C-alpha positions in Angstrom: 105.0 91.6 -76.9 105.9 88.3 -77.3 103.9 86.4 -80.3 102.3 82.7 -78.8 104.5 79.9 -80.6 102.6 78.2 -82.8 102.7 74.4 -82.3 103.9 72.7 -85.6 106.0 70.0 -86.2 109.7 72.0 -86.1 108.3 73.4 -82.6 107.3 69.8 -81.2 110.8 68.7 -82.7 112.6 71.8 -81.5 111.6 71.2 -77.9 113.2 67.5 -78.3 115.9 68.1 -78.9 115.8 71.2 -76.2 115.2 68.6 -73.4 117.9 65.6 -75.1 120.3 68.4 -75.0 119.5 69.6 -71.5 119.9 65.9 -70.1 123.3 65.6 -71.7 124.3 68.6 -70.6 125.9 68.5 -74.7 125.2 72.6 -76.0 126.5 70.9 -79.3 123.0 69.2 -79.4 121.3 72.0 -79.7 122.6 73.4 -83.2 119.7 71.5 -84.8 117.0 73.1 -83.5 115.1 75.6 -85.7 113.9 78.3 -83.7 116.6 80.8 -83.0 115.7 81.7 -79.5 115.2 78.1 -78.7 118.7 77.9 -79.7 120.3 80.3 -78.0 118.3 79.1 -74.7 119.3 75.0 -74.9 123.2 77.1 -75.5 122.7 78.6 -73.1 121.0 76.3 -70.5 123.5 73.3 -71.3 126.7 75.7 -70.9 125.4 76.4 -67.6 124.8 73.0 -66.4 128.4 71.8 -67.3 129.8 75.2 -65.7 127.8 74.3 -61.9 129.0 70.9 -62.9 133.1 72.1 -63.1 132.3 74.9 -60.3 131.1 72.3 -57.7 133.9 70.0 -58.9 136.7 72.3 -58.4 134.8 74.2 -55.4 135.4 77.8 -57.6 132.4 80.2 -57.4 134.6 82.4 -60.4 133.2 80.0 -62.7 129.7 80.3 -62.3 130.3 84.1 -63.6 130.4 82.8 -67.2 126.9 81.5 -66.6 124.6 84.1 -69.0 122.0 83.2 -67.4 121.6 85.1 -63.9 119.7 82.7 -62.5 121.4 79.7 -63.4 125.0 81.9 -61.7 123.1 82.5 -58.6 122.3 78.2 -58.4 126.0 77.6 -59.0 127.2 80.0 -56.5 124.7 79.0 -53.8 125.4 75.0 -54.3 129.3 75.8 -54.3 129.1 77.8 -51.3 126.8 75.3 -49.5 129.2 73.0 -50.9 132.0 75.4 -49.3 130.2 76.1 -46.1 129.7 72.3 -45.2 133.3 71.6 -45.8 134.3 74.1 -42.9 131.8 72.6 -40.3 133.3 69.1 -41.0 136.9 71.0 -40.5 135.9 72.1 -37.5 134.0 69.2 -36.4 137.1 67.6 -36.5 139.3 70.0 -34.7 137.0 69.7 -32.5 137.4 65.9 -31.9 140.9 66.0 -32.2 141.3 68.4 -29.3 139.0 66.4 -27.4 141.4 63.2 -28.3 144.2 65.7 -27.3 142.8 65.8 -23.8 141.5 62.3 -23.3 145.3 61.3 -24.4 146.8 64.1 -21.3 144.1 62.9 -18.9 145.3 59.4 -19.3 148.8 59.7 -19.3 148.3 62.2 -16.5 146.6 59.4 -14.7 149.0 56.9 -16.0 151.9 59.0 -14.5 150.2 60.0 -11.2 148.4 56.7 -10.4 145.1 58.6 -9.8 143.2 56.4 -12.1 139.6 58.8 -10.6 141.5 61.5 -13.6 139.7 59.3 -15.7 136.9 60.4 -14.3 136.7 63.1 -16.3 136.7 61.1 -19.5 133.1 61.1 -21.0 133.1 58.4 -23.6 132.8 54.9 -21.2 134.6 53.2 -23.3 137.8 55.2 -23.1 137.1 55.8 -19.4 137.4 52.4 -18.7 140.4 52.1 -20.8 142.3 55.0 -18.8 141.6 53.5 -15.7 142.9 50.0 -16.9 146.1 52.0 -17.9 146.5 53.7 -14.8 145.3 51.0 -12.2 147.3 48.4 -14.4 150.5 50.6 -14.5 150.3 51.4 -10.6 149.8 47.5 -10.3 152.7 46.1 -11.9 154.7 49.1 -9.8 154.0 48.1 -6.9 153.0 44.5 -7.7 149.7 44.3 -5.8 147.0 42.3 -8.0 144.4 44.1 -5.2 144.7 47.4 -6.8 143.1 45.7 -10.1 139.7 45.3 -8.6 139.5 49.7 -8.6 138.7 49.0 -12.2 135.4 47.6 -12.3 135.7 45.2 -15.5 135.8 42.4 -14.8 137.7 41.4 -18.4 140.2 44.1 -17.3 140.5 43.5 -13.4 141.5 40.0 -14.5 143.9 40.9 -17.5 145.2 43.4 -14.8 145.5 40.5 -12.2 147.7 38.4 -15.2 149.8 41.6 -16.2 151.3 42.0 -12.2 151.8 38.3 -11.8 153.6 38.3 -15.6 155.8 41.5 -15.0 156.6 40.3 -11.2 
């Protein structure tokens, strides 16, 4: 059974030093605390905060194992795990974007090579779809020296650009 702590000048100062040491994450600042249990807790908490920051920076849960306070160790591991999980999710999203881009480029290449601009309709992004159609139709229009094909693009700006290319290259 613990006895209630008497409020006196030393206890008040110990708490102020404790708060300052924790906010600065400086366990050495705890050394001037008079109450031994408060001093030990101060050092453990300050060290736990420093180790947690290090574990998060290094993305290394093993560092959390050096923390003497169980709840702080658990919190440290949870923080590192959350970051690692987010990184995995971000990597997966990037892989998906790269895969979609690769598919888009394949579709566009096939449309240009075959002269079949309708293949571009597989592309979901409207800007990329328009670009694909332009590239496929403009290539065919230049090869056949036929500005009428440019009308199939559907975008006035691209139609005019296509016609200019046909005239320039033929």
